[in-house]
RODO-2510 file (C-alpha; in nm, 4 decimals, decimal comma):
residues 548
     n   res          X          Y          Z
     1     m    10,8310     6,0561     0,6454
     2     n    10,6004     5,7270     0,5692
     3     k    10,8844     5,4782     0,5058
     4     f    11,0726     5,6200     0,8307
     5     l    10,7761     5,5930     1,0602
     6     w    10,7033     5,2212     0,9084
     7     n    11,0293     5,1378     0,9981
     8     h    10,9885     5,2228     1,3404
     9     g    10,6969     5,0372     1,4040
    10     l    10,4659     5,3745     1,3937
    11     k    10,2456     5,3091     1,1278
    12     m     9,9393     5,4532     1,3067
    13     a    10,1433     5,7908     1,3510
    14     m     9,8927     5,9815     1,1304
    15     i     9,6173     5,8706     1,3849
    16     l     9,7971     5,9771     1,6844
    17     s     9,8835     6,2684     1,5211
    18     l    10,2729     6,2572     1,6203
    19     q    10,5060     6,5447     1,5696
    20     l    10,8565     6,5387     1,4897
    21     l    11,1160     6,6557     1,7629
    22     p    11,4232     6,7834     1,6805
    23     v    11,6994     6,7478     1,9652
    24     q    12,0238     6,9231     1,9684
    25     i    12,2878     6,6348     2,1050
    26     s    12,6410     6,7093     2,0793
    27     g    12,6131     6,8942     1,6978
    28     k    12,3931     6,6243     1,5534
    29     r    12,0400     6,6934     1,5191
    30     p    11,8910     6,3176     1,5710
    31     i    11,5098     6,3224     1,5080
    32     v    11,2712     6,0806     1,7015
    33     a    10,8815     6,1209     1,7512
    34     s    10,7668     6,3386     2,0072
    35     p    10,6594     6,1402     2,3209
    36     m    10,2778     6,0150     2,3536
    37     e    10,0421     6,2708     2,4803
    38     d     9,9049     6,1843     2,8384
    39     r     9,5379     6,1059     2,8054
    40     n     9,4990     6,0044     3,1464
    41     n     9,5202     6,3350     3,3136
    42     v     9,5909     6,1725     3,6630
    43     i     9,8376     6,3177     3,8896
    44     d    10,0388     6,0108     4,0431
    45     n    10,3235     6,0427     4,2683
    46     t    10,4052     5,7406     4,3584
    47     l    10,7385     5,7110     4,1661
    48     d    10,8550     6,0070     4,3698
    49     s    10,8228     5,8219     4,6755
    50     l    11,1131     5,5858     4,6056
    51     n    11,2300     5,5553     4,9846
    52     k    10,9001     5,4389     5,1013
    53     v    10,8895     5,2207     4,7982
    54     r    11,2024     4,9812     4,8955
    55     y    11,0294     4,9137     5,2420
    56     a    10,6674     4,8201     5,0558
    57     r    10,7285     4,6432     4,7693
    58     p    10,8327     4,2502     4,8551
    59     v    11,1734     4,1637     4,8267
    60     a    11,2097     3,9969     4,5047
    61     g    11,1760     3,5791     4,5247
    62     s    11,1193     3,6228     4,9102
    63     s    10,7952     3,4265     4,8674
    64     r    10,9407     3,1387     4,7083
    65     i    10,8637     2,7903     4,8791
    66     g    11,1196     2,5446     4,8529
    67     n    11,2563     2,5218     4,4744
    68     n    10,8900     2,6515     4,3590
    69     p    10,8574     2,8792     4,0575
    70     v    10,7446     3,2502     4,1486
    71     l    10,5296     3,4419     3,9168
    72     f    10,6522     3,8009     3,9273
    73     l    10,4192     4,0790     3,8397
    74     v    10,5567     4,4022     3,6643
    75     g    10,3292     4,7076     3,6147
    76     n    10,1838     5,0520     3,7294
    77     s     9,9084     5,1419     3,9186
    78     t     9,6323     4,9534     3,7029
    79     m     9,8178     4,6405     3,8405
    80     r     9,9214     4,7760     4,2099
    81     t     9,7879     5,1198     4,3016
    82     g     9,9454     5,3311     4,5467
    83     t    10,2906     5,3223     4,7300
    84     l    10,1773     5,0855     4,9652
    85     g     9,9472     4,8841     4,7222
    86     n     9,6973     4,8493     5,0425
    87     g     9,3882     5,0178     4,9029
    88     n     9,4120     5,3238     5,1558
    89     n     9,2937     5,5436     4,8544
    90     g     8,9958     5,3119     4,7742
    91     q     9,1760     5,2205     4,4436
    92     w     9,3255     4,8370     4,3605
    93     g     9,5510     4,7367     4,1105
    94     w     9,4336     4,3528     3,9705
    95     g     9,7704     4,2206     4,0887
    96     s     9,6607     4,2073     4,4142
    97     f     9,4140     3,9439     4,3592
    98     f     9,5731     3,7616     4,0680
    99     h     9,7291     3,5068     4,3210
   100     e     9,3480     3,4048     4,3906
   101     y     9,3694     3,1694     4,0449
   102     f     9,7002     3,0225     4,1591
   103     d     9,8028     2,6840     4,3743
   104     e    10,0070     2,8666     4,5762
   105     k    10,1233     2,5358     4,7243
   106     r    10,2950     2,4945     4,4002
   107     i    10,3740     2,8611     4,2821
   108     t    10,3604     3,1800     4,4603
   109     v    10,2484     3,5392     4,3396
   110     e    10,4779     3,8550     4,3969
   111     n    10,3326     4,1981     4,2678
   112     h    10,6305     4,3899     4,2173
   113     a    10,4247     4,6846     4,0193
   114     l    10,4308     5,0405     4,0865
   115     g    10,2229     5,3077     4,0086
   116     g    10,3468     5,6003     3,8047
   117     t    10,6056     5,4006     3,6112
   118     s    10,6755     5,3521     3,2464
   119     s    10,8366     5,1048     3,0789
   120     r    11,1301     5,3190     3,0962
   121     t    11,1298     5,4231     3,4540
   122     f    11,0379     5,0394     3,6013
   123     y    11,3506     4,9140     3,3998
   124     e    11,5888     5,2101     3,5153
   125     r    11,4922     5,2330     3,8560
   126     l    11,3090     4,9327     3,9840
   127     w    11,3763     4,6183     3,7367
   128     p    11,7568     4,5370     3,8525
   129     d    11,6066     4,4655     4,1913
   130     v    11,3302     4,2290     4,0425
   131     l    11,5537     4,0587     3,8018
   132     s    11,8135     3,9832     4,1196
   133     g    11,5465     3,7450     4,2446
   134     i    11,4468     3,5746     3,9372
   135     r    11,5378     3,1907     3,8878
   136     k    11,5181     2,9271     3,6209
   137     g    11,1780     2,8323     3,5634
   138     d    11,0299     3,1496     3,7329
   139     w    10,7327     3,3320     3,5080
   140     v    10,7249     3,7219     3,4615
   141     i    10,3935     3,9043     3,3205
   142     i    10,4625     4,2455     3,1923
   143     e    10,1952     4,4781     3,1543
   144     l    10,3453     4,8705     3,1033
   145     g    10,2513     5,1929     2,8909
   146     h     9,9673     5,3424     3,1050
   147     n    10,2672     5,6146     3,2068
   148     d    10,4675     5,6118     2,8968
   149     n    10,3851     5,9841     2,8067
   150     g    10,4838     6,3376     2,8881
   151     p    10,8195     6,4941     2,8482
   152     y    11,1416     6,2636     2,7817
   153     d    11,3491     6,5438     2,9984
   154     s    11,1852     6,7070     3,2278
   155     g    10,8883     6,6719     3,5234
   156     r    10,8338     6,2510     3,5832
   157     a    11,0846     6,2022     3,2537
   158     r    10,9546     5,8782     3,1855
   159     a    10,8375     5,8774     2,8335
   160     s    10,9470     5,6074     2,6163
   161     i    10,9828     5,6581     2,2199
   162     p    10,6617     5,5688     2,0758
   163     g    10,6649     5,2615     1,8867
   164     i    10,9068     4,9104     1,8526
   165     g    11,1825     5,0942     1,6724
   166     k    11,5648     5,0789     1,7686
   167     d    11,5840     5,4702     1,7660
   168     s    11,7108     5,6535     2,0951
   169     l    11,7582     5,9694     2,2445
   170     n    12,0117     6,0987     2,4897
   171     v    11,8756     6,3840     2,6953
   172     v    11,9526     6,5729     3,0320
   173     i    11,7146     6,5941     3,3061
   174     k    11,6094     6,9769     3,3172
   175     e    11,5772     6,9380     3,7009
   176     t    11,8889     6,7462     3,8039
   177     g    12,1517     6,7794     3,5051
   178     e    12,1630     6,3676     3,5113
   179     m    12,2202     6,2428     3,1477
   180     k    11,9740     5,9817     3,0513
   181     t    11,9640     5,7914     2,6914
   182     v    11,5711     5,7090     2,5878
   183     y    11,4573     5,3924     2,4008
   184     s    11,1364     5,2959     2,2293
   185     y    10,8674     5,1610     2,4187
   186     g    10,9257     4,8490     2,2272
   187     e    11,2968     4,8624     2,3120
   188     y    11,2028     4,8411     2,6876
   189     m    10,9807     4,5760     2,6445
   190     r    11,2608     4,3602     2,4429
   191     r    11,4842     4,4314     2,7266
   192     f    11,2578     4,2918     2,9819
   193     v    11,1880     3,9868     2,7720
   194     n    11,6011     3,9064     2,6840
   195     d    11,6558     3,9944     3,0628
   196     v    11,3933     3,7409     3,1622
   197     k    11,5074     3,4581     2,9094
   198     s    11,8773     3,5106     3,0310
   199     r    11,7618     3,3990     3,3750
   200     g    11,5938     3,0708     3,2388
   201     a    11,2508     3,1930     3,3216
   202     y    10,9513     3,2656     3,0907
   203     p    10,8164     3,6344     3,0234
   204     i    10,4587     3,6973     2,9320
   205     l    10,3484     4,0495     2,7817
   206     m    10,0322     4,1611     2,8402
   207     s     9,8324     4,4793     2,7029
   208     l     9,7109     4,7561     2,9132
   209     t     9,3778     4,7518     3,1125
   210     p     9,0734     4,9482     2,9731
   211     r     9,0074     5,2976     3,1091
   212     n     8,6408     5,3827     3,1758
   213     a     8,6366     5,5700     2,8432
   214     w     8,3870     5,5436     2,5525
   215     v     8,4380     5,6264     2,1899
   216     d     8,1816     5,8995     2,2615
   217     s     7,9049     5,9883     2,4740
   218     d     7,6354     5,7901     2,3225
   219     s     7,8876     5,4950     2,2624
   220     t     7,8646     5,1525     2,3556
   221     v     8,1929     5,0796     2,2399
   222     i     8,5070     5,1166     2,5085
   223     e     8,8061     5,3039     2,3840
   224     r     9,0908     5,0706     2,2739
   225     v     9,4623     5,0824     2,2571
   226     s     9,5331     4,8280     1,9913
   227     d     9,6620     5,0992     1,7901
   228     t     9,9434     5,2168     2,0297
   229     f    10,0733     5,0096     2,3075
   230     g     9,8532     4,7064     2,2870
   231     l    10,0029     4,6563     1,9435
   232     w    10,3490     4,7103     2,0145
   233     a    10,3297     4,4919     2,3018
   234     r    10,1983     4,2100     2,0557
   235     q    10,4395     4,2842     1,7536
   236     v    10,7373     4,2611     2,0413
   237     a    10,5918     3,9366     2,1841
   238     r    10,5561     3,7938     1,8122
   239     k    10,8962     3,8805     1,7257
   240     s    11,0444     3,7689     2,0762
   241     k    10,8507     3,4298     2,0278
   242     v    10,6768     3,5105     2,4055
   243     p    10,3208     3,4603     2,5030
   244     f    10,0629     3,7817     2,4540
   245     v     9,7712     3,8237     2,6559
   246     d     9,4937     4,0942     2,5250
   247     l     9,4005     4,1944     2,8568
   248     n     9,2781     4,5088     2,6927
   249     e     9,0603     4,3359     2,4475
   250     i     8,9022     4,0527     2,6887
   251     s     8,8298     4,3300     2,9823
   252     s     8,6736     4,5797     2,6933
   253     e     8,4434     4,3106     2,5413
   254     k     8,3119     4,2431     2,9091
   255     f     8,2786     4,6295     3,0276
   256     e     8,0591     4,6827     2,6880
   257     f     7,8456     4,3746     2,8220
   258     f     7,7876     4,5485     3,1611
   259     g     7,7075     4,8878     3,0193
   260     k     7,8262     5,2160     3,1304
   261     e     7,6223     5,2229     3,4498
   262     k     7,8203     4,8925     3,5894
   263     v     8,1264     5,0356     3,4599
   264     k     8,1616     5,2990     3,7054
   265     t     8,1384     5,0745     3,9596
   266     l     8,4607     4,9191     3,8222
   267     f     8,6628     5,2377     3,8899
   268     y     8,7167     5,4712     4,1721
   269     l     8,8119     5,8782     4,1901
   270     d     8,9004     5,8583     3,7948
   271     r     8,8818     5,6424     3,5068
   272     i     9,2051     5,4794     3,4952
   273     h     9,2138     5,3272     3,8343
   274     t     9,0166     5,0344     3,9447
   275     s     8,7675     4,9953     4,2428
   276     e     8,8168     4,6507     4,4288
   277     f     8,5575     4,5351     4,1953
   278     g     8,7003     4,6212     3,8981
   279     a     9,0556     4,4972     3,9878
   280     k     8,8916     4,1845     4,0621
   281     e     8,7434     4,1636     3,7144
   282     n     9,0822     4,2821     3,5382
   283     a     9,2345     4,0160     3,7411
   284     a     8,9817     3,7520     3,6084
   285     s     9,0384     3,8591     3,2797
   286     a     9,4162     3,8335     3,2640
   287     a     9,3542     3,4787     3,4306
   288     e     9,1410     3,3947     3,1273
   289     g     9,3913     3,5059     2,8759
   290     v     9,6341     3,2782     3,0456
   291     k     9,4394     2,9924     3,0179
   292     k     9,3808     3,0343     2,6830
   293     l     9,7571     3,0377     2,5755
   294     k     9,8781     2,7736     2,3606
   295     n    10,1733     2,5382     2,4643
   296     c    10,1926     2,7748     2,7722
   297     a    10,2677     2,5796     3,1043
   298     l    10,1689     2,8495     3,3455
   299     s     9,8393     2,7532     3,2965
   300     s     9,9163     2,4129     3,4815
   301     y     9,9906     2,6071     3,8100
   302     m     9,6444     2,7260     3,7809
   303     k     9,3607     2,6406     4,0195
   304     c     9,0885     2,4180     3,8562
   305     p     8,7591     2,5685     3,8428
   306     s     8,5387     2,4397     4,1036
   307     d     8,2112     2,2957     3,9618
   308     d     8,0080     2,4256     4,2669
   309     t     7,8015     2,7089     4,1766
   310     g     7,6794     2,7762     4,5331
   311     v     7,3198     2,7121     4,4595
   312     v     7,1304     2,5412     4,7235
   313     g     6,9415     2,3123     4,5009
   314     v     6,9618     2,1899     4,1847
   315     l     6,9115     2,4277     3,8802
   316     k     6,6231     2,3272     3,7000
   317     k     6,6235     2,4166     3,3357
   318     d     6,2745     2,3370     3,2501
   319     r     6,1276     2,6691     3,4609
   320     p     6,2571     3,0191     3,6003
   321     a     6,3929     3,0333     3,9443
   322     i     6,3108     3,2643     4,2158
   323     f     6,6476     3,3254     4,3665
   324     v     6,6008     3,5176     4,7493
   325     i     6,8963     3,6893     4,9012
   326     g     6,8647     3,8696     5,2518
   327     d     6,9478     3,8114     5,5997
   328     s     6,7784     3,5767     5,8954
   329     t     6,4280     3,7044     5,8573
   330     v     6,4399     3,5476     5,4995
   331     k     6,6359     3,2292     5,6314
   332     n     6,6956     3,1144     5,9467
   333     a     6,7425     2,7476     6,1097
   334     d     6,4078     2,6799     5,9390
   335     e     6,3893     2,3274     6,0968
   336     e     6,1896     2,2873     6,3990
   337     d     5,8042     2,4115     6,4132
   338     d     5,8735     2,5788     6,7128
   339     g     6,1997     2,7533     6,5858
   340     m     6,2934     3,0392     6,4206
   341     w     6,1994     3,0538     6,0673
   342     g     6,2519     3,3114     5,7437
   343     w     6,0103     3,3457     5,4712
   344     g     6,2034     3,2547     5,1765
   345     t     6,2331     2,8889     5,3220
   346     v     5,8376     2,8783     5,3017
   347     l     5,7848     3,0699     4,9987
   348     d     5,7200     2,7636     4,7783
   349     e     5,4484     2,7049     4,9425
   350     h     5,2710     2,9894     4,8228
   351     i     5,3590     3,0066     4,4647
   352     d     5,2801     2,7593     4,1857
   353     t     5,6136     2,5368     4,1941
   354     t     5,5432     2,3838     3,8369
   355     r     5,5877     2,7042     3,7203
   356     f     5,8975     2,8560     3,9270
   357     y     6,0778     2,7100     4,1742
   358     v     6,2487     2,8952     4,4949
   359     e     6,6375     2,9270     4,5821
   360     n     6,6863     3,0512     4,9144
   361     h     7,0272     3,2400     4,9412
   362     a     6,9703     3,4458     5,2301
   363     m     7,2262     3,4059     5,5395
   364     p     7,1399     3,5396     5,9083
   365     g     7,3122     3,8272     6,0368
   366     r     7,4293     3,9842     5,6727
   367     s     7,3787     4,3349     5,5470
   368     a     7,3756     4,4066     5,1752
   369     r     7,7275     4,5084     5,2071
   370     t     7,8484     4,1748     5,3836
   371     f     7,6520     3,9726     5,1613
   372     l     7,8599     4,1470     4,8790
   373     d     8,2010     4,1427     5,0321
   374     e     8,1656     3,7430     5,1250
   375     s     8,1225     3,6642     4,7491
   376     r     7,7932     3,5273     4,8656
   377     w     7,6241     3,7297     4,5788
   378     d     7,8684     3,5826     4,3451
   379     k     7,7802     3,2450     4,3398
   380     v     7,4025     3,4008     4,2626
   381     y     7,5020     3,6076     4,0183
   382     k     7,7017     3,2936     3,8345
   383     a     7,3886     3,0921     3,8492
   384     l     7,1275     3,3262     3,7417
   385     k     6,9770     3,3011     3,4080
   386     p     6,7045     3,4893     3,1700
   387     g     6,3688     3,4616     3,3274
   388     d     6,4814     3,4440     3,6878
   389     i     6,3416     3,6413     3,9316
   390     v     6,5738     3,7915     4,2213
   391     l     6,4105     3,9034     4,5469
   392     i     6,6168     4,1447     4,7569
   393     q     6,5430     4,2304     5,1127
   394     f     6,7981     4,3787     5,3571
   395     g     6,7613     4,6227     5,6193
   396     h     6,7596     4,4798     5,9555
   397     n     7,1527     4,4490     5,9858
   398     d     7,2527     4,7509     5,7288
   399     a     7,2980     5,0099     6,0755
   400     g     7,5393     5,0234     6,3431
   401     p     7,9105     5,0512     6,3042
   402     i     8,1099     5,0309     6,0099
   403     d     8,4707     4,9762     6,0416
   404     s     8,4171     4,8128     6,4044
   405     g     8,2261     4,5972     6,6083
   406     k     8,0303     4,3546     6,3440
   407     e     8,1911     4,5585     6,0829
   408     r     7,8486     4,5391     5,8669
   409     a     7,6711     4,8852     5,8140
   410     e     7,6791     5,1096     5,5016
   411     l     7,6519     5,5053     5,4562
   412     r     7,3208     5,5994     5,5286
   413     g     7,0834     5,6821     5,2070
   414     y     7,0852     5,5851     4,8484
   415     g     7,2896     5,8207     4,6604
   416     d     7,6510     5,7748     4,5387
   417     e     7,8407     5,8804     4,8194
   418     s     8,1440     5,6559     4,9600
   419     k     8,4083     5,6582     5,1841
   420     v     8,7695     5,4617     5,2576
   421     f     8,7550     5,3016     5,6171
   422     k     9,0043     5,0872     5,7852
   423     m     8,8480     4,8154     5,9558
   424     k     8,9464     4,7332     6,3076
   425     s     8,9422     4,3342     6,2784
   426     s     9,1665     4,3193     5,9931
   427     g     9,3306     4,6319     5,9608
   428     r     9,2410     4,6251     5,5655
   429     y     9,1196     4,9237     5,3843
   430     k     8,7482     4,9206     5,2531
   431     v     8,5350     5,1425     5,0286
   432     v     8,1814     5,1557     5,1802
   433     y     7,9120     5,3029     4,9565
   434     t     7,5511     5,4008     5,0746
   435     y     7,2853     5,1377     5,1513
   436     g     7,1046     5,2332     4,8258
   437     w     7,4442     5,1776     4,6100
   438     y     7,4503     4,7903     4,7106
   439     l     7,1118     4,7721     4,6334
   440     r     7,1944     4,9018     4,2742
   441     k     7,4511     4,6756     4,2444
   442     f     7,2762     4,4074     4,3028
   443     i     6,9786     4,5096     4,0279
   444     m     7,2386     4,5754     3,7759
   445     d     7,4199     4,2331     3,7899
   446     a     7,0993     4,0751     3,7773
   447     r     6,9782     4,2825     3,4840
   448     e     7,2840     4,1854     3,2984
   449     k     7,2040     3,7990     3,3443
   450     g     6,8252     3,8760     3,1870
   451     a     6,6797     3,8038     3,5623
   452     l     6,4280     4,0535     3,7024
   453     p     6,5336     4,2137     4,0454
   454     v     6,2731     4,2780     4,3201
   455     l     6,3291     4,5270     4,6074
   456     i     6,1700     4,4204     4,9165
   457     s     6,1464     4,6488     5,2432
   458     h     6,2628     4,4780     5,5460
   459     t     6,0222     4,3015     5,7818
   460     p     5,8188     4,4429     6,0546
   461     r     5,9566     4,4140     6,4083
   462     n     5,7499     4,3310     6,6893
   463     k     5,7537     4,6834     6,8489
   464     f     5,4623     4,9063     6,9150
   465     d     5,4500     5,2883     7,0699
   466     n     5,0967     5,3578     7,1792
   467     g     4,9295     5,0448     7,0078
   468     l     5,0917     5,1328     6,6926
   469     i     5,3554     4,9087     6,5033
   470     e     5,6848     5,0550     6,4548
   471     s     5,7311     5,1332     6,1108
   472     n     6,1024     5,1857     5,9002
   473     a     5,9180     5,4489     5,6673
   474     d     6,2394     5,7058     5,7143
   475     s     6,5090     5,5031     5,6746
   476     f     6,5823     5,1565     5,5019
   477     g     6,2267     5,1426     5,3803
   478     k     6,2588     5,4747     5,2334
   479     w     6,5803     5,4074     5,0974
   480     t     6,4693     5,0777     4,9455
   481     r     6,1643     5,2643     4,7972
   482     e     6,3688     5,5197     4,6564
   483     t     6,6324     5,2866     4,4978
   484     a     6,3615     5,1022     4,3380
   485     i     6,1886     5,4226     4,1874
   486     h     6,5492     5,5337     4,0799
   487     m     6,6096     5,1678     3,9161
   488     d     6,2519     5,1564     3,7862
   489     v     6,2174     4,7750     3,9387
   490     p     5,9258     4,6412     4,1406
   491     y     5,9101     4,7102     4,5048
   492     i     5,7268     4,5150     4,7588
   493     d     5,7020     4,7431     5,0840
   494     l     5,6724     4,4041     5,3035
   495     n     5,7126     4,6379     5,6322
   496     a     5,3841     4,7987     5,5703
   497     i     5,1874     4,4879     5,3853
   498     s     5,2811     4,2529     5,7015
   499     g     5,2952     4,5427     5,9325
   500     a     4,9264     4,6216     5,8748
   501     k     4,7977     4,2336     5,9105
   502     l     4,9981     4,2626     6,2413
   503     q     4,8281     4,5887     6,3380
   504     r     4,4779     4,4507     6,2801
   505     l     4,5543     4,1680     6,4890
   506     a     4,6585     4,3792     6,7451
   507     d     4,3641     4,5658     6,7239
   508     y     4,0856     4,3155     6,7288
   509     r     4,2884     4,0363     6,9495
   510     g     4,5495     4,2266     7,1486
   511     l     4,9225     4,2481     7,1613
   512     r     4,9868     3,9049     7,2801
   513     y     4,8333     3,7600     6,9869
   514     v     5,0737     3,9125     6,7801
   515     n     5,3820     3,7594     6,9600
   516     e     5,2848     3,4085     6,7840
   517     y     5,4349     3,5581     6,4999
   518     f     5,7731     3,6072     6,6430
   519     k     6,0375     3,3667     6,8131
   520     n     6,2557     3,4831     7,0640
   521     d     6,2802     3,8390     7,0194
   522     h     6,1226     4,1087     6,8324
   523     t     6,2599     4,0427     6,5100
   524     h     6,3028     3,6732     6,3886
   525     s     5,9701     3,4996     6,2968
   526     s     5,8126     3,1980     6,3955
   527     l     5,7190     2,9702     6,1189
   528     k     5,3730     3,1135     6,1453
   529     g     5,5555     3,4757     6,0997
   530     a     5,7584     3,3478     5,8254
   531     h     5,4238     3,2015     5,6312
   532     l     5,2638     3,5655     5,7176
   533     n     5,5579     3,7203     5,5155
   534     a     5,5955     3,4876     5,2515
   535     e     5,2192     3,5587     5,1780
   536     g     5,2762     3,9191     5,1412
   537     v     5,5586     3,8730     4,9033
   538     a     5,3552     3,6128     4,6865
   539     e     5,0780     3,8391     4,6924
   540     s     5,2708     4,1116     4,5782
   541     l     5,4502     3,9183     4,2972
   542     r     5,1128     3,8603     4,1638
   543     s     4,9835     4,2085     4,1605
   544     y     5,2953     4,2685     3,9284
   545     r     5,1910     3,9697     3,6919
   546     l     5,5642     3,8416     3,7936
   547     i     5,4117     3,5074     3,8804
   548     p     5,0599     3,3169     3,8367
***
């Protein structure tokens, strides 16, 4: 038994508890390993919609510019989620973002993946169309295996024989009576590779994306597929002398560094399919893997990494930074003495700049959601270093319509709720979370880099009712405070701190004197108002003993 399993690339069969399955075919009784157990427990009916698929997927090679090469992506829902692959279910595959790493004037990327496909069903049903568009000099990345499980001859009938052996099995599909020959996972991968080579193109094999699955409830280690599909894909690549990228390992190491709470944000609805955030992480991992391949010319088509981290000033390594993110009340025109100012620009006048320096990355008109969606946070995140402080203040622009108008609001509250919206401006589907969810993401990311996040309620407005200044204690101020408590981070109630100072000014000198602290409207600060708010932030940081 052990000799048989070894000869068919199933050295790890005892770990997988594979049983032998006798099948009666024309009087003979060939014995092959039973199919892999479906560990995903996810119902994916994408493959059942082949009529829609023919219209939704690109025509192979249609993106080609002149005689430029095309990079074809072959995979399942972790590479391209859903029949349409447009995120309408809140899930995204990494293939949707992989093109961002390539110079598309020199090479185009076509995502031909389809959810629900295994190595077997993709090769049987979809591969001929893809292969027809492949030319000499093209590249093909193949990442399959998530769905190579279940029955050989019924239901989805998509399982391949485990391992890389040459064994095969003739089956009759119970529902249709159709005759099929089933091969091993390794044999399908070899056929992909050989077909690509026959066109004069270059195949690259990749292992699967990791699931949000940990070794056990207390573990900080992600489950790997290195004993099954990852191992088999690597073995086929080695014997076929083609490049192999261990995508599972690259992303798994990142996930373990992120920790369980942040990894939850990388998946949506289940533990297999990624959110937009997770898809982008996997795309980055895939690009990283391609760059590290030796003697692989595909990397020459990749974009050169930019040296611009997006930091406003020059990073100073001699002392920590105070990074500030927010809206126009934090950063505005900040030029003329009689203009509109944000408190983040004048914060350095209220702290000891020999001990810290300020990097103000706030942007007018942004909500917590749009600050993240526009990749403004990514630039700060990449620049963070241990010991830095991150001041986070949003709320002024986080109300209003979500999918129309300025399209910048979030769901109300600070919980885990989310909903998929179709944005009217672009027609693109977008998962929108609660206001507090975005704050938690900033916090988790900052902590991951060794920085200290601080939440700040949004500044008070020049609005009074019966002589009392308006408070935000029942909305964004409340949700900011609740998030701070939940995440155990310092909280500065700037709305209350500055509001109390403005209230005293109104009580003793009159409302018209409060106007000196605002410019043009009831929200934006004058230079005097910016200093008032900056002073409140600095005093609070000292009370928390975060700065001297």
